[in-house]
C-alpha positions in Angstrom: 66.1 53.0 113.8 68.7 55.4 112.3 68.6 58.9 113.7 70.1 61.7 111.6 71.1 65.0 113.0 72.2 67.6 110.4 72.8 64.7 108.0 75.0 62.8 110.5 74.2 59.4 111.8 73.6 59.8 115.6 73.5 56.1 116.5 77.1 55.1 117.3 79.2 58.2 117.0 79.3 59.8 113.5 79.5 63.4 114.8 77.7 62.9 118.0 80.0 63.0 121.1 80.1 59.6 122.8 79.2 61.2 126.2 76.3 62.9 124.6 75.3 59.7 123.0 75.4 57.8 126.2 72.9 60.2 127.7 70.7 60.3 124.6 70.5 56.5 124.6 69.7 56.3 128.4 67.1 59.0 128.3 65.5 57.7 125.1 65.9 61.0 123.2 64.9 60.7 119.6 64.0 64.3 118.5 66.7 65.6 116.2 66.6 69.1 117.8 67.0 67.7 121.3 69.8 65.4 120.1 71.6 68.4 118.6 71.1 70.6 121.6 72.6 67.9 124.0 75.5 67.3 121.6 76.3 71.0 121.3 76.0 71.5 125.1 78.5 68.7 125.8 80.9 70.1 123.2 80.7 73.6 124.7 81.3 72.3 128.2 84.3 70.3 127.1 85.7 73.2 125.1 85.4 75.4 128.2 87.2 72.7 130.3 84.2 72.3 132.6 83.0 68.9 131.7 85.6 66.7 133.3 87.0 69.1 135.9 84.1 71.1 137.4 80.8 69.3 136.8 79.6 66.3 138.8 75.9 66.4 138.0 74.2 68.0 135.0 70.4 67.9 134.7 69.3 69.2 131.3 65.6 68.3 131.8 65.0 67.3 128.1 62.6 64.8 126.6 59.5 65.9 128.4 58.9 63.0 130.8 59.8 62.0 134.3 61.9 59.2 132.8 64.0 61.4 130.5 64.3 64.2 133.2 65.9 62.0 135.8 69.2 61.4 134.1 72.5 63.0 135.0 74.2 64.0 131.7 77.6 63.7 133.3 77.0 60.0 134.3 73.9 58.5 132.8 73.7 55.3 134.7 70.5 54.3 136.6 72.2 54.3 140.0 72.2 56.4 143.2 76.0 56.6 142.8 75.5 58.3 139.4 73.2 61.0 141.0 70.2 60.2 138.8 67.0 61.8 140.2 64.2 60.0 142.0 61.0 62.0 141.6 58.5 62.4 144.5 55.1 64.0 144.9 53.5 66.0 142.1 55.9 67.3 139.4 54.9 68.3 135.9 57.2 67.1 133.2 57.0 68.7 129.7 59.1 70.2 126.9 59.9 73.2 129.1 61.5 71.0 131.9 60.1 70.3 135.3 57.6 72.2 137.4 56.9 71.0 141.0 53.5 71.7 142.4 54.9 73.9 145.2 53.5 71.7 148.0 54.6 68.0 147.4 56.8 67.8 144.3 60.6 67.5 144.3 63.5 65.4 143.0 66.1 63.5 145.1 69.4 63.8 143.4 71.2 61.3 145.7 74.1 63.8 145.8 75.1 63.9 149.5 77.3 66.9 150.4 79.0 65.1 153.2 80.3 62.3 151.0 80.3 63.8 147.4 80.8 67.5 148.0 84.1 69.3 148.4 84.4 71.8 151.2 85.3 75.3 150.0 85.2 74.2 146.4 81.6 73.8 145.2 78.9 75.3 143.0 75.1 74.9 142.3 73.2 76.2 139.3 69.6 76.5 138.3 67.8 77.8 135.1 64.4 79.1 136.1 61.7 80.1 133.6 59.2 81.4 136.2 59.3 84.9 137.6 58.1 83.9 141.1 56.3 86.0 143.7 57.6 88.4 146.3 56.5 86.5 149.4 57.6 83.0 148.4 59.7 81.0 150.9 61.1 78.3 148.8 64.3 76.7 147.6 65.1 75.5 144.0 67.9 73.2 145.2 69.2 72.5 148.7 70.0 70.5 151.8 70.1 71.6 155.4 70.6 70.0 158.8 67.7 70.0 161.2 69.2 72.8 163.4 69.8 75.0 160.3 73.4 75.7 161.1 74.8 74.0 158.0 73.1 74.7 154.7 73.9 74.2 151.0 71.3 75.7 148.8 70.1 78.2 146.2 66.8 80.1 146.2 66.5 82.2 143.1 63.8 84.6 144.5 63.1 84.3 148.1 61.2 87.3 149.4 62.7 89.4 146.6 66.3 88.2 147.2 68.6 85.7 145.6 69.5 83.6 148.6 72.7 81.5 148.2 74.1 79.6 151.2 77.1 77.4 151.5 77.5 76.0 154.9 75.9 79.1 156.3 72.8 80.5 157.9 71.8 84.2 157.8 70.5 84.3 161.4 73.3 82.4 162.9 76.0 84.6 161.2 77.5 82.0 158.9 78.5 82.7 155.3 75.7 83.5 152.9 74.7 85.9 150.1 71.4 87.7 149.7 71.4 90.3 146.9 68.1 91.8 145.9 66.3 90.0 143.1 62.7 90.7 142.0 62.6 88.3 139.0 63.3 84.5 139.3 63.8 84.0 135.5 67.2 83.3 134.2 70.4 81.3 134.9 71.5 81.4 138.5 74.8 80.2 139.8 76.4 80.2 143.3 80.0 79.3 143.6 82.4 78.9 146.5 86.1 78.8 145.5 87.7 79.2 148.9 86.8 79.7 152.6 86.8 83.5 151.9 85.5 83.6 148.3 81.8 82.9 147.4 79.9 84.6 144.6 76.4 84.5 143.2 75.6 85.2 139.5 72.6 85.8 137.3 73.0 85.2 133.5 76.8 85.2 133.9 76.9 88.5 135.8 78.0 88.7 139.4 75.3 89.7 141.9 77.7 89.8 144.9 80.6 88.2 146.7 81.2 87.1 150.3 84.9 87.6 151.2 84.9 86.9 154.9 86.9 83.8 155.8 84.7 81.0 157.3 85.3 77.7 159.0 83.2 75.5 156.8 82.2 71.9 157.0 79.8 69.4 155.4 79.9 67.2 158.5 76.2 67.4 159.2 74.9 67.5 155.6 74.4 63.7 155.4 71.2 63.9 153.3 71.1 64.4 149.5 70.4 67.6 147.7 66.8 68.0 146.5 65.6 69.9 143.5 62.3 71.8 143.7 62.6 71.9 147.5 65.2 71.7 150.3 66.0 68.5 152.2 65.5 69.4 155.8 67.3 66.6 157.5 65.2 64.9 160.2 62.0 66.3 158.6 62.1 65.7 154.9 61.3 67.8 151.9 60.4 71.4 152.9 59.9 74.9 151.4 58.8 73.6 148.0 59.3 75.5 144.8 56.7 75.8 142.1 59.0 77.3 139.5 59.5 75.9 136.0 63.1 74.7 136.0 65.0 73.9 132.8 68.5 73.1 133.9 70.5 72.4 137.1 74.1 71.5 137.9 76.2 70.4 140.9 80.0 70.4 141.1 83.2 72.1 142.0 83.7 75.8 142.4 83.5 78.0 139.3 85.6 81.0 138.5 84.1 84.2 137.0 85.3 83.0 133.5 83.8 79.5 134.1 80.5 81.0 135.0 80.5 83.2 131.8 81.3 80.0 129.7 78.7 77.9 131.5 76.1 80.7 131.0 76.8 80.9 127.3 76.5 77.2 126.9 73.2 76.9 128.8 71.8 80.0 127.1 72.5 78.5 123.7 71.0 75.2 124.8 67.8 76.8 126.0 67.5 78.9 122.9 67.9 75.8 120.7 65.1 74.1 122.6 62.9 77.2 122.3 62.7 77.8 126.1 65.1 80.6 126.6 63.6 83.4 128.7 64.6 86.8 127.4 64.6 88.9 130.5 66.1 92.4 130.4 68.4 92.7 133.3 68.7 96.1 135.2 70.3 98.8 133.2 70.1 102.6 133.1 70.9 105.2 130.4 71.5 108.8 131.3 69.2 110.8 128.9 68.7 114.5 129.0 66.6 117.4 127.6 66.0 121.0 128.6 64.2 119.8 131.7 66.6 116.9 132.4 65.5 113.5 133.5 66.3 109.8 133.0 65.1 106.6 131.6 65.6 103.2 133.2 64.9 99.7 132.2 64.5 97.7 135.5 64.5 94.0 136.2 60.8 93.7 135.5 61.1 95.2 132.1 59.5 98.5 133.0 60.8 101.7 131.3 60.1 104.9 133.2 60.6 108.2 131.4 59.5 111.9 131.6 59.7 114.5 128.9 59.4 114.4 125.1 62.7 114.3 123.1 65.8 113.1 124.8 69.4 113.0 123.8 71.8 110.3 124.9 74.5 111.6 127.3 76.1 108.3 128.1 75.2 104.9 129.2 76.0 101.2 129.1 74.6 97.8 129.9 76.0 94.2 130.0 75.9 92.7 126.5 75.3 89.1 127.8 72.0 89.9 129.4 70.4 90.0 126.0 70.8 86.4 125.2 72.5 84.6 122.3 71.2 86.6 119.4 71.0 90.3 120.3 70.1 93.4 118.3 70.3 97.0 119.4 68.3 99.6 117.3 68.5 103.4 117.4 66.1 105.5 115.4 67.5 109.1 115.5 65.3 112.1 114.8 65.9 114.4 111.9 67.6 116.8 114.3 70.3 114.3 115.4 73.7 115.9 115.3 76.5 113.8 116.6 77.3 110.7 118.7 77.9 107.0 118.6 76.5 103.8 120.0 77.5 100.2 119.8 79.6 97.6 121.6 82.8 98.1 123.7 84.9 95.9 125.9 84.9 98.5 128.7 82.0 100.5 130.4 81.5 104.2 130.4 81.3 106.9 127.7 82.9 105.6 124.5 85.2 107.5 122.1 85.2 107.6 118.3 88.8 106.2 118.0 88.5 103.5 120.6 85.0 102.0 120.5 85.1 98.4 119.2 81.9 98.3 117.1 79.8 101.3 116.4 77.4 103.3 114.3 78.5 106.9 114.5 78.0 110.4 113.3 80.1 113.5 113.6 79.0 117.1 112.8 78.3 117.5 109.0 79.2 113.8 108.4 77.3 110.9 107.1 76.3 107.9 109.4 79.2 105.6 109.4 80.3 102.2 110.9 83.5 102.6 113.0 85.6 99.9 114.6 88.5 101.1 116.8 88.7 104.4 114.9 88.6 102.9 111.4 85.6 103.7 109.1 84.4 100.3 107.9 81.3 101.6 106.1 80.0 105.0 104.9 76.2 105.2 104.4 76.7 108.2 102.1 73.7 109.9 103.9 72.8 112.0 106.9 69.2 110.8 106.8 67.8 109.6 110.1 66.8 106.0 109.5 66.7 102.8 111.5 70.3 101.8 112.3 70.9 98.3 113.9 73.8 96.4 115.3 73.1 92.7 115.7 75.3 90.1 117.4 74.9 86.5 116.2 75.2 83.4 118.3 78.9 82.9 117.4 79.7 86.6 118.3 79.7 87.9 114.7 78.7 91.5 114.5 76.4 92.7 111.7 75.3 96.3 110.8 71.9 97.1 109.3 70.5 100.3 107.8 66.7 100.5 107.2 66.6 96.7 107.8 69.2 95.9 105.1 72.6 94.3 105.9 75.4 96.8 105.0 78.5 95.4 106.7 79.6 92.2 108.5 82.6 92.7 110.8 85.7 90.5 110.6 86.0 90.7 114.4 83.8 89.0 117.0 82.6 90.0 120.5 82.9 88.2 123.8 80.0 87.6 126.2 81.2 90.0 128.8 81.3 93.1 126.6 78.9 96.0 126.8 76.3 98.0 124.9 77.4 101.6 125.0 76.2 105.0 123.8 77.4 108.6 124.0 77.0 112.0 122.2 74.1 114.1 121.1 71.6 111.8 119.3 68.0 112.8 119.8 66.3 109.5 120.2 62.8 108.7 118.9 62.8 105.0 119.7 65.1 102.3 120.9 64.7 98.5 120.9 66.5 95.5 122.1 66.0 92.1 120.6 66.6 88.8 122.4 66.2 85.8 120.1 62.8 86.2 118.6 61.5 88.6 121.3 61.6 92.3 120.7 61.6 94.8 123.5 61.0 98.5 122.6 60.3 101.8 124.1 58.9 104.9 122.4 60.5 107.8 124.2 57.6 110.2 123.6 55.5 108.3 126.1 55.4 108.9 129.8 55.9 105.2 130.5 55.8 101.9 128.7 56.1 98.2 129.6 58.7 96.4 127.6 57.7 93.2 126.0 
């Protein structure tokens, strides 16, 4: 059989990375979209210098079967030493990844922290497609000794917190992170880079850092990490997860920049496979009228507002939280006077002469596209119509007016830039698009659920 991907023979090289091909062959992947997604993922990880230096095990959960989901992309040999997974209990395997039943199902990675891990230089990651519930006591990946003093694990929503532990235990005063988190969807990473440096991340954004020096050890973590549960040494699998998991990795410590690059690669991978979860992360815009008030998009996608017409004072939110293909739409009212909104490499209230990418309007002026103070496009009109800024997967910025493309920027954005807005625009409606999912809020309502 000859498998073509984008017109390229995928059997013995021919455009497909050899490491990607080794996994594709071992896992029996034949679907062209899946082949392309794996090939691109490997390429992105190599370009970011993560593949050979930071990643020991990568579980892309592709192919839809227990067989295809067991393989380690980094080393696709059917051996314990290659950290291929052995499934236990009841685990559903489908196109969206793995979903343990929450009571018996888990995977044994064969990765033993005591022999394969590196003290003070480690990371874990999980991509979850399930929101979870407030009272769940479960782990998505982990191993702990029977007394609980030494732990290595990641629980993406454990009683409304993101619990990340490296060699630590909350009760016993060791090192851990437990930032608030009410939604288990997204890409979660915990990384330890030194005895006094551990961080947790959601979708490439830091959720907290532990900077107190600890005396750490893997001496008692002699059992392998489990996915879908934790390996409680002396007892077995415990605190089972029932979440739909679409990716996991184990390896050395990741820097902030490493996490941003890994998040971008995994987000692109999930989007290609049609299983990206477009969750709006917490953000707040300061909006005012004669009675004052505010509007906030929280982690559950709920927008709360009071009052009728609002004007944007200032606000910002992380650009990368909107996925790989993002669009930001403003529909000003006829009484809009001045202001600007767009994308900037710094937070806070933007300025006409410094904002990197923006739709803007000054008093008595037309609506214009500005980039670092230079007018790139003049609409020739003061009419209040739909004005969009869209960021493509490769970072290209495109500007639309009434749904029509009017200008494509010669510059690109990075994943860690920000949506920003400032000025005196009366706003009738705003919307954010993640991939094919549109989230909008009509600001004349008292409240609305985004989705």
